[in-house]
TILUM-982849 format. One record per atom (N, C-alpha, C): residue number from 0; residue in three letters; atom name; x, y, z. Coordinates in steps of 0.05 Angstrom, whole numbers, m for minus. Layout:
SITE   tifi   pake   voke     east    north       up
SITE    NUM    ALA     CA        X        Y        Z
...
//
This chain:
SITE   tifi   pake   voke     east    north       up
SITE      0    MET      N     m218      565     m599
SITE      0    MET     CA     m196      555     m583
SITE      0    MET      C     m204      552     m554
SITE      1    PHE      N     m219      572     m544
SITE      1    PHE     CA     m227      571     m516
SITE      1    PHE      C     m246      547     m511
SITE      2    ARG      N     m264      542     m530
SITE      2    ARG     CA     m283      520     m527
SITE      2    ARG      C     m268      493     m527
SITE      3    ALA      N     m247      490     m543
SITE      3    ALA     CA     m232      465     m544
SITE      3    ALA      C     m217      461     m518
SITE      4    CYS      N     m206      482     m507
SITE      4    CYS     CA     m192      480     m481
SITE      4    CYS      C     m211      474     m458
SITE      5    ALA      N     m235      487     m459
SITE      5    ALA     CA     m255      481     m438
SITE      5    ALA      C     m265      452     m440
SITE      6    LEU      N     m269      443     m464
SITE      6    LEU     CA     m278      415     m468
SITE      6    LEU      C     m257      395     m458
SITE      7    LEU      N     m231      400     m465
SITE      7    LEU     CA     m210      383     m455
SITE      7    LEU      C     m208      383     m425
SITE      8    ALA      N     m212      407     m412
SITE      8    ALA     CA     m211      409     m383
SITE      8    ALA      C     m233      392     m371
SITE      9    VAL      N     m257      395     m381
SITE      9    VAL     CA     m280      380     m371
SITE      9    VAL      C     m276      350     m374
SITE     10    LEU      N     m266      341     m397
SITE     10    LEU     CA     m260      313     m402
SITE     10    LEU      C     m238      303     m383
SITE     11    GLY      N     m218      319     m378
SITE     11    GLY     CA     m197      312     m359
SITE     11    GLY      C     m207      308     m331
SITE     12    ILE      N     m224      326     m322
SITE     12    ILE     CA     m236      324     m295
SITE     12    ILE      C     m254      300     m293
SITE     13    ALA      N     m270      295     m314
SITE     13    ALA     CA     m287      271     m314
SITE     13    ALA      C     m270      246     m314
SITE     14    GLY      N     m248      245     m328
SITE     14    GLY     CA     m230      222     m328
SITE     14    GLY      C     m218      217     m301
SITE     15    LEU      N     m209      239     m288
SITE     15    LEU     CA     m198      236     m261
SITE     15    LEU      C     m218      225     m241
SITE     16    TRP      N     m243      236     m243
SITE     16    TRP     CA     m264      226     m225
SITE     16    TRP      C     m269      196     m230
SITE     17    PHE      N     m272      189     m255
SITE     17    PHE     CA     m278      161     m262
SITE     17    PHE      C     m256      142     m252
SITE     18    PHE      N     m231      148     m258
SITE     18    PHE     CA     m209      130     m250
SITE     18    PHE      C     m204      131     m220
SITE     19    GLY      N     m209      154     m208
SITE     19    GLY     CA     m206      157     m179
SITE     19    GLY      C     m226      140     m163
SITE     20    THR      N     m250      137     m174
SITE     20    THR     CA     m270      121     m160
SITE     20    THR      C     m266       92     m166
SITE     21    GLN      N     m251       85     m186
SITE     21    GLN     CA     m246       57     m193
SITE     21    GLN      C     m222       45     m177
SITE     22    LEU      N     m207       62     m164
SITE     22    LEU     CA     m183       52     m150
SITE     22    LEU      C     m190       45     m121
SITE     23    LYS      N     m204       23     m118
SITE     23    LYS     CA     m211       13      m91
SITE     23    LYS      C     m193      m11      m86
SITE     24    PRO      N     m180      m11      m63
SITE     24    PRO     CA     m161      m34      m57
SITE     24    PRO      C     m176      m60      m54
SITE     25    GLU      N     m164      m81      m63
SITE     25    GLU     CA     m174     m108      m60
SITE     25    GLU      C     m162     m121      m35
SITE     26    GLU      N     m179     m132      m18
SITE     26    GLU     CA     m169     m144        7
SITE     26    GLU      C     m160     m173        1
SITE     27    LYS      N     m136     m179       11
SITE     27    LYS     CA     m124     m206        7
SITE     27    LYS      C     m107     m213       31
SITE     28    THR      N     m103     m239       34
SITE     28    THR     CA      m83     m248       54
SITE     28    THR      C      m56     m249       39
SITE     29    VAL      N      m35     m251       54
SITE     29    VAL     CA       m8     m253       42
SITE     29    VAL      C       m8     m277       23
SITE     30    ASP      N      m19     m300       32
SITE     30    ASP     CA      m18     m324       16
SITE     30    ASP      C      m35     m322      m10
SITE     31    GLU      N      m54     m304      m11
SITE     31    GLU     CA      m70     m301      m35
SITE     31    GLU      C      m57     m283      m57
SITE     32    LEU      N      m36     m268      m49
SITE     32    LEU     CA      m23     m251      m69
SITE     32    LEU      C      m10     m268      m91
SITE     33    ASN      N      m11     m258     m116
SITE     33    ASN     CA        1     m273     m138
SITE     33    ASN      C       10     m253     m159
SITE     34    ASP      N       22     m263     m180
SITE     34    ASP     CA       33     m246     m202
SITE     34    ASP      C       12     m228     m214
SITE     35    GLY      N      m13     m236     m214
SITE     35    GLY     CA      m35     m220     m225
SITE     35    GLY      C      m41     m195     m209
SITE     36    ASP      N      m30     m194     m185
SITE     36    ASP     CA      m35     m171     m167
SITE     36    ASP      C      m14     m149     m170
SITE     37    VAL      N        7     m154     m186
SITE     37    VAL     CA       29     m135     m189
SITE     37    VAL      C       18     m109     m201
SITE     38    GLY      N       24      m87     m188
SITE     38    GLY     CA       14      m61     m197
SITE     38    GLY      C      m13      m53     m186
SITE     39    ARG      N      m25      m71     m171
SITE     39    ARG     CA      m52      m65     m160
SITE     39    ARG      C      m50      m54     m132
SITE     40    LEU      N      m70      m38     m125
SITE     40    LEU     CA      m74      m29      m98
SITE     40    LEU      C      m88      m50      m82
SITE     41    VAL      N      m75      m59      m60
SITE     41    VAL     CA      m86      m81      m44
SITE     41    VAL      C      m85      m74      m14
SITE     42    ILE      N     m102      m87        1
SITE     42    ILE     CA     m100      m88       30
SITE     42    ILE      C      m93     m116       38
SITE     43    VAL      N      m70     m119       51
SITE     43    VAL     CA      m60     m146       58
SITE     43    VAL      C      m57     m147       89
SITE     44    TRP      N      m64     m170      100
SITE     44    TRP     CA      m61     m173      129
SITE     44    TRP      C      m44     m197      135
SITE     45    GLY      N      m30     m195      158
SITE     45    GLY     CA      m13     m217      167
SITE     45    GLY      C        3     m208      191
SITE     46    ARG      N       23     m224      199
SITE     46    ARG     CA       39     m218      222
SITE     46    ARG      C       65     m205      214
SITE     47    ILE      N       73     m185      229
SITE     47    ILE     CA       98     m171      224
SITE     47    ILE      C      122     m187      234
SITE     48    GLN      N      142     m189      217
SITE     48    GLN     CA      167     m202      224
SITE     48    GLN      C      191     m184      215
SITE     49    GLY      N      212     m184      231
SITE     49    GLY     CA      237     m171      224
SITE     49    GLY      C      235     m141      219
SITE     50    MET      N      222     m126      237
SITE     50    MET     CA      220      m97      234
SITE     50    MET      C      247      m84      237
SITE     51    ARG      N      253      m66      218
SITE     51    ARG     CA      277      m49      221
SITE     51    ARG      C      271      m21      210
SITE     52    VAL      N      282       m1      224
SITE     52    VAL     CA      277       27      217
SITE     52    VAL      C      304       39      209
SITE     53    GLU      N      305       50      185
SITE     53    GLU     CA      330       62      175
SITE     53    GLU      C      324       88      160
SITE     54    GLY      N      337      109      168
SITE     54    GLY     CA      335      134      152
SITE     54    GLY      C      307      145      150
SITE     55    GLY      N      290      141      170
SITE     55    GLY     CA      263      151      169
SITE     55    GLY      C      244      133      154
SITE     56    ASN      N      252      109      147
SITE     56    ASN     CA      236       90      133
SITE     56    ASN      C      235       64      149
SITE     57    ALA      N      213       49      146
SITE     57    ALA     CA      211       23      160
SITE     57    ALA      C      209        1      139
SITE     58    PHE      N      221      m22      146
SITE     58    PHE     CA      221      m45      129
SITE     58    PHE      C      215      m70      146
SITE     59    PHE      N      197      m87      136
SITE     59    PHE     CA      190     m111      151
SITE     59    PHE      C      177     m131      132
SITE     60    SER      N      173     m155      142
SITE     60    SER     CA      159     m175      126
SITE     60    SER      C      132     m179      139
SITE     61    LEU      N      112     m183      122
SITE     61    LEU     CA       85     m189      131
SITE     61    LEU      C       80     m218      124
SITE     62    CYS      N       75     m235      144
SITE     62    CYS     CA       76     m264      140
SITE     62    CYS      C       50     m278      147
SITE     63    GLU      N       45     m300      133
SITE     63    GLU     CA       27     m322      141
SITE     63    GLU      C       43     m347      136
SITE     64    LYS      N       35     m365      117
SITE     64    LYS     CA       51     m388      110
SITE     64    LYS      C       75     m378       94
SITE     65    ARG      N       72     m357       78
SITE     65    ARG     CA       94     m345       64
SITE     65    ARG      C       95     m316       72
SITE     66    CYS      N      115     m301       63
SITE     66    CYS     CA      119     m273       71
SITE     66    CYS      C      121     m255       47
SITE     67    VAL      N      114     m230       51
SITE     67    VAL     CA      119     m209       30
SITE     67    VAL      C      133     m186       44
SITE     68    ASP      N      153     m175       31
SITE     68    ASP     CA      168     m152       41
SITE     68    ASP      C      151     m127       39
SITE     69    VAL      N      153     m110       60
SITE     69    VAL     CA      138      m85       60
SITE     69    VAL      C      157      m62       65
SITE     70    ALA      N      155      m41       50
SITE     70    ALA     CA      170      m16       54
SITE     70    ALA      C      151        6       61
SITE     71    VAL      N      157       20       82
SITE     71    VAL     CA      141       44       91
SITE     71    VAL      C      160       68       90
SITE     72    PHE      N      156       85       71
SITE     72    PHE     CA      173      108       67
SITE     72    PHE      C      162      132       83
SITE     73    ARG      N      180      148       94
SITE     73    ARG     CA      173      172      110
SITE     73    ARG      C      154      165      133
SITE     74    ILE      N      164      149      152
SITE     74    ILE     CA      147      139      174
SITE     74    ILE      C      136      161      192
SITE     75    ASP      N      148      185      191
SITE     75    ASP     CA      137      206      208
SITE     75    ASP      C      109      215      200
SITE     76    GLY      N      101      208      175
SITE     76    GLY     CA       74      215      166
SITE     76    GLY      C       54      194      173
SITE     77    PHE      N       61      173      187
SITE     77    PHE     CA       43      151      195
SITE     77    PHE      C       37      153      225
SITE     78    PRO      N       13      146      233
SITE     78    PRO     CA        5      147      262
SITE     78    PRO      C       16      123      278
SITE     79    VAL      N       35      108      267
SITE     79    VAL     CA       46       84      280
SITE     79    VAL      C       74       90      288
SITE     80    ASP      N       82       83      313
SITE     80    ASP     CA      110       85      322
SITE     80    ASP      C      124       59      314
SITE     81    PHE      N      136       59      290
SITE     81    PHE     CA      147       34      280
SITE     81    PHE      C      171       24      296
SITE     82    ARG      N      184       42      311
SITE     82    ARG     CA      207       34      328
SITE     82    ARG      C      198       17      351
SITE     83    ALA      N      172       19      359
SITE     83    ALA     CA      162        4      382
SITE     83    ALA      C      147      m22      374
SITE     84    VAL      N      144      m26      348
SITE     84    VAL     CA      128      m50      339
SITE     84    VAL      C      145      m75      341
SITE     85    LYS      N      134      m95      354
SITE     85    LYS     CA      148     m121      358
SITE     85    LYS      C      139     m141      337
SITE     86    SER      N      157     m160      331
SITE     86    SER     CA      150     m182      313
SITE     86    SER      C      127     m198      325
SITE     87    GLY      N      110     m208      307
SITE     87    GLY     CA       87     m224      315
SITE     87    GLY      C       61     m208      317
SITE     88    ARG      N       63     m182      315
SITE     88    ARG     CA       39     m165      316
SITE     88    ARG      C       24     m166      289
SITE     89    TYR      N       m2     m168      290
SITE     89    TYR     CA      m18     m168      266
SITE     89    TYR      C      m21     m140      255
SITE     90    ALA      N      m22     m138      228
SITE     90    ALA     CA      m26     m111      216
SITE     90    ALA      C      m40     m114      189
SITE     91    ASP      N      m55      m93      183
SITE     91    ASP     CA      m67      m90      156
SITE     91    ASP      C      m49      m69      142
SITE     92    VAL      N      m40      m76      118
SITE     92    VAL     CA      m24      m57      103
SITE     92    VAL      C      m37      m52       76
SITE     93    GLU      N      m42      m26       70
SITE     93    GLU     CA      m53      m19       44
SITE     93    GLU      C      m30       m7       28
SITE     94    GLY      N      m28      m16        3
SITE     94    GLY     CA       m7       m6      m14
SITE     94    GLY      C       m7      m19      m41
SITE     95    VAL      N       12      m12      m57
SITE     95    VAL     CA       15      m23      m84
SITE     95    VAL      C       34      m46      m84
SITE     96    PHE      N       25      m69      m94
SITE     96    PHE     CA       40      m93      m95
SITE     96    PHE      C       58      m93     m119
SITE     97    SER      N       84     m101     m115
SITE     97    SER     CA      103     m103     m138
SITE     97    SER      C      117     m129     m136
SITE     98    GLU      N      135     m134     m155
SITE     98    GLU     CA      150     m159     m155
SITE     98    GLU      C      169     m160     m131
SITE     99    ASP      N      177     m136     m120
SITE     99    ASP     CA      195     m135      m98
SITE     99    ASP      C      181     m135      m71
SITE    100    GLY      N      155     m131      m70
SITE    100    GLY     CA      140     m130      m45
SITE    100    GLY      C      118     m110      m47
SITE    101    LEU      N      112      m98      m24
SITE    101    LEU     CA       90      m80      m20
SITE    101    LEU      C      100      m53      m11
SITE    102    VAL      N       93      m31      m25
SITE    102    VAL     CA      100       m4      m16
SITE    102    VAL      C       75        7       m2
SITE    103    ALA      N       77       11       24
SITE    103    ALA     CA       54       17       40
SITE    103    ALA      C       46       47       38
SITE    104    ARG      N       20       51       37
SITE    104    ARG     CA       10       78       39
SITE    104    ARG      C       m6       82       65
SITE    105    SER      N      m13       59       78
SITE    105    SER     CA      m25       60      105
SITE    105    SER      C      m19       34      119
SITE    106    VAL      N      m16       35      145
SITE    106    VAL     CA      m11       12      162
SITE    106    VAL      C      m29       14      187
SITE    107    GLU      N      m44       m7      192
SITE    107    GLU     CA      m61       m7      216
SITE    107    GLU      C      m54      m32      233
SITE    108    LEU      N      m45      m27      257
SITE    108    LEU     CA      m38      m49      275
SITE    108    LEU      C      m63      m61      288
SITE    109    LYS      N      m63      m87      292
SITE    109    LYS     CA      m86     m100      304
SITE    109    LYS      C      m79     m110      332
//
């Protein structure tokens, strides 16, 4: 029984390592995003439009020729003062792309 548990633990750790190293974000522009990117970790860049901060979260659009909605949850954990960000500023946003937009896990202003 102990050997089976130890083997499962080793396989679990190996699986986490393997999948953890495979999750590298793909860099794209807003215009390059498509339905095939849904559920993927991406880094997207563009101009910020329509910034609003509500309840400790930030919401804005990241735009080029077209726009994608971005949600940043718990903004206090980010090194960006979202209340001071003006429309037109360039940003790189890393997050998971969904049909509703991008859920950010990091934001870097340019």
